[in-house]
C-alpha positions as CSV (number, residue, x, y, z in Angstrom):
1,X,-22.0,-31.2,-32.5
2,X,-19.1,-31.9,-30.3
3,X,-17.4,-34.9,-29.6
4,X,-18.6,-36.6,-26.0
5,X,-14.9,-37.1,-25.4
6,X,-13.9,-33.6,-25.3
7,X,-14.8,-31.1,-23.0
8,X,-15.3,-27.7,-25.3
9,X,-15.1,-25.2,-21.6
10,X,-11.9,-25.9,-20.5
11,X,-8.1,-25.4,-21.6
12,X,-6.9,-28.8,-22.2
13,X,-3.2,-27.2,-21.1
14,X,-4.3,-25.1,-18.0
15,X,-3.5,-26.1,-14.5
16,X,-6.6,-26.7,-12.6
17,X,-4.1,-25.9,-9.4
18,X,-3.8,-22.1,-11.0
19,X,-7.6,-21.2,-10.4
20,X,-7.2,-21.8,-6.8
21,X,-5.0,-19.6,-3.9
22,X,-1.0,-20.8,-3.8
23,X,0.0,-22.7,-1.1
24,X,2.5,-21.0,1.2
25,X,6.1,-20.8,-0.2
26,X,9.1,-19.2,1.1
27,X,10.5,-16.5,-0.9
28,X,14.2,-17.1,-0.1
29,X,15.2,-13.8,0.5
30,X,17.7,-13.5,3.1
31,X,17.8,-11.2,6.5
32,X,21.5,-9.9,7.6
33,X,21.2,-8.8,11.2
34,X,21.8,-4.6,11.4
35,X,23.4,-5.0,15.2
36,X,20.6,-3.5,16.9
37,X,18.3,-5.8,18.4
38,X,14.9,-4.1,18.3
39,X,15.3,-3.6,14.1
40,X,16.9,-7.2,13.8
41,X,13.9,-8.4,15.6
42,X,11.6,-6.7,13.8
43,X,13.2,-8.1,10.4
44,X,12.9,-11.4,11.8
45,X,9.5,-11.0,12.3
46,X,9.3,-11.0,8.2
47,X,10.1,-14.6,8.2
48,X,6.6,-15.5,9.1
49,X,5.6,-14.3,5.7
50,X,6.9,-17.7,4.2
51,X,4.6,-19.7,6.5
52,X,1.8,-17.4,5.7
53,X,-0.7,-17.1,2.5
54,X,-0.1,-14.1,-0.2
55,X,-3.5,-12.5,1.6
56,X,-1.7,-12.9,5.5
57,X,1.6,-10.9,4.5
58,X,-0.1,-7.1,4.4
59,X,-0.7,-7.5,8.0
60,X,3.0,-8.5,8.9
61,X,4.3,-6.1,6.3
62,X,2.7,-3.1,7.9
63,X,3.6,-4.4,11.9
64,X,7.3,-4.1,10.8
65,X,6.7,-1.0,8.6
66,X,5.0,0.4,12.1
67,X,7.7,-0.8,13.9
68,X,10.8,0.4,11.9
69,X,9.1,4.1,11.8
70,X,8.8,4.2,15.5
71,X,13.3,3.1,15.3
72,X,13.8,5.6,13.4
73,X,11.8,8.3,15.1
74,X,13.3,7.4,17.8
75,X,16.7,8.0,16.5
76,X,15.2,12.1,16.1
77,X,14.0,12.5,19.6
78,X,16.9,13.9,22.2
79,X,18.0,12.3,25.2
80,X,17.0,14.9,28.0
81,X,19.5,17.3,28.7
82,X,21.7,16.6,31.9
83,X,21.1,19.3,35.0
84,X,24.2,21.6,34.6
85,X,25.8,21.7,37.7
86,X,25.5,25.3,39.6
87,X,27.7,28.3,38.3
88,X,28.5,30.5,40.9
89,X,29.8,33.1,38.7
90,X,26.2,33.9,37.9
């Protein structure tokens, strides 16, 4: 027999808000400028996650990752060779 004043199905010390999704909260991670405008713009996009629920973070992270990879790839691209002046000795 149970007491009518107690609920045997719940933990009296549990926080009911812990069962639902957590509200968006800033992580407090600083972002220092790199001096490269394209990279800095991508890193600033990470601030968007401070206002998103955790399930929205992945899309931002993937987009920033793609952008950073593209910037790194562009560093490997060699600039087009400048045309050589005509060498009359040939």
